[in-house]
N, C-alpha and C positions, 0 to 999 in steps of 0.2 A: 666535647668528649667526641664526635663523630670521628674526629683525628684520630685521635688516641686508640678506640677501637679500629680503624683501617692499620693501624701503626702493629697491632700486636697481632690483629688477621694476619697483615706479610709477615710479620717476624717467626711465627708459628708456622702458615707455610714452608719457608725456607729451611726453620729448624725440622722438620720435618724429612724435606726431599733433598740436603742439602750432601753431599758425602760424606761420608764418617772418616776417614780413612786421618790415621793420627798425624799431625804435622803441616797436612793441608790448609790452604790459607782461607777453603772457601766452605772450614768447617767450622760449626752451628759454636759460636761461645757459649759456657758456663761459668761459672764464680768459683772453680778450678784451674790451677795449669794442668797439662796431662801430666800422667805423674805423682799427683798426689797423693792420692790414696794408693799400692801397693795391693791391689783387691787379691792376687796369688798367694800373698803369705796371710789372710786371713781366711779367706771359706778353704776349707779341707776337703780334700781331691775329692772329682768326681767318681762315684763308685766303680771300681773294675769288675768285671766278670770273679763270679765264683766268695764273692761277698757278700756279707748278712742284707747289707744292705742294696746289691745290686738283684738280691732277689726278690728284699720285699720289694721293691720299687716295680718289678714285674707283676706280681701277685695285685701290690694296688689301679694297677692298668689294667688287669685281667677283670678284676672283679669290679672297678667303675664303667666298665663298659655299658650297665644295670642302666645307666642315669641316658642313655640315648632317647632322644624321643621325650623324654619330658621336660620339666619346668624347666628344673635346674638341670637342663641341655641347653633349654633356650637361651639359659641368660650366660649360659661359658660363650657362645653364640655373639650374643651381644655381648659380652666383656671382651671378644679379637679385639674391638676396635680400639681404635688409642690415643684418637684424635684429641684437643687439647673441650671441643665441642662435645663429646664425648664424655671425657672425662667428667665432665662437670657436671653432667645430667645423672650420669649414673651417684655418682656421691651429692646429688641434692638430696635426697630423701633420707641420710644418713645427717647431712647437715640443717636442715629446716626448712630452707630456701632454699628455690628454683632459679639456678645461678647457669649464666650465659656468657659465652665470652663480651658480649656488647656491654653485660652489667658486669663483668667481672673481671677486665684489663690487668690489672695488677696483678689479682691473683694468679690468670694465665704464664704475666709475664716469670715471674715467682718457677709457676711447673713448670716452662719453660726450658729458662735456666736450669735450676735444678735436677730436671727429667735430663738435661744435655751430660751435665755429669754421671750421675748414679748411670746411664746409659753406657756412656766410652767404659765404665770401670766391668758395667756386666757385659759388653762385646770382648775387654778382655779377654777374660775368662772364659768365653765362651770357645773363643780362635784358640785360647791354649791346651783345654780339655779335650774339645773335641769331640764329645760325649756326641751318641749318639740318639735319638730320639727314641721316644717309647715303641710307636709304630715302627720303627724299623727294626727292632726288637721281638717281637710279638706281633701277631694281626690282629686287627683292632677300630674299627672304625671314626675318625677322627671328628671334629665340629668346622674345621679350618685343613680348606686343600690344603694335601701336599706339595701341593706344587708354589705357595704361597712363601713356604719354608726355605725352598730350597739352599745350601750354602751358607745354612744355619743350623746351631747347634742346641744341645738340649740344656746344660750347664755352664751357669743359672743360666733360668727362667727369666728373659727379660722382662715381658708383664709383666710380674708377678714383683720387677725391680721398678717399671715405674707405676703399677697401682701400691703400694707399700712407699712408693716417692708419696705421691698426692698424699696416700691417706696420712702418712706420718708429719706432714706440713697441715693438713684440715688440723688434725685433731691440736697441733697444741694451736693453731690461729683461731680455733673454736674449740677451746677446754671442756665445756661443759655439754658438748655434745659428741667429746672423745670415745666414748663406747660405741657407740654406734659406728662411727666414722672410721676406728680404726676394725671392726666387725666388717666392715663391707669391703676396707682391705684385705682380709686376710681370704673374703670370698673370694675378690679378687684374681689373690694365688688360685684361687682352689677347682676357679674356673679351667682353669690353664691344666688339671690333673684330672677333670671331667670334660674337656674338650678331648682328652689321649693324645696331647702336642708336646705334653711336658713333664717327666716323671717327680714324686713327688721331695726327694733329695732336691731336685732341680727348682720345687719352690718355693723350699727353705733356704739353698744358697742365694735365689734371688731377694727375699726376704735379710738377711745378712747385707747382701750386698745395700741397700739403701737406707740400710742400718747407719753401715760403715762410713760410706762415703757422704752422707747427713753431717754428720757426728764431728768431719773436718771442715765440713764449710759451715755449720757458724762461729767459725773463730774469724769471715771473712768480713766486714766490713758491706762490704755492697750487697751480701748477702743479707745481712742484717739492717738492711735500711730497705731495700723489696719488701722483706717481708714483715717490717711496720708498716708498711703501705698494704700489705693486702688485708694485716687485720685492721687496718683504719675501712679499707673500704670494704670488706664484709660484716663490720660492725655494723656500720650504716645499711646497708641492703639486707640486713636479719633488722634490723629493727626499722625501716621502710616497712609506713602504711601498704604502702601500695605495691610490693612488694609480693614476688608470686607464690603462694607455697604448693610445694607438691603435691601429684594424689597418685590415693590407692599403691602407698608406700606398703601398707600388712601384706600382702603377696609377697615382695620381698624378702620383707624381714625373716615373713613365715620361713624363706628359702636357705635364706641367710645363718640362721640358724640351724638346720641341715646336715646332720656328719655326713662328712662324702669321705670318709673311710675308717 
């Protein structure tokens, strides 16, 4: 078990820090070949100045500055983190068990591989549309430093793509908890709006990106094999009498039910 844990931890670090240039031999490998999903044919164009969607995004950004300093703002700040350990923790309440890298190595492998593919599609669209982030259009405080987002664009939201990837796969793995899991996934994307670093349309595009790539991914045998292994692993974890259960989830549930815009 220890050797599996160390392997997954090392693999996760490689995925997190390896260059993401298409065609690079050091690029993290997912389940799909580059270009398997033409995301530019799927996503609607990013809103342009003068369009109703553009003005709606601006209004939502300004209105959601009301969350600054609130509990929802704190959740949005928490949701900036994207490591496997953080995502396991973020979805533990929704799943109903405390998930960690050590207890869930097969789940981490599945999510790491899947996120490689969904992130590739998201980054392709970002670089194509090159849409400004909301705080670059209108003044307003953000929960994440602008320096952390340098040379990264708004549309679609990569964090939303990641969060929806986790939510959709976890909902498939634990369908009896699907409603709670998908609610957490929705809120994960909305956190980017509350944080002030993504527009509402970018969050919607991030969800569509994840859905589109995962739809194609389901036809890949290696994905199906890893999905089955993750299902078995999580089922055993949930059934284990010594498995830790997440505490203090009631406050989180109230935040997830709170409308953002």
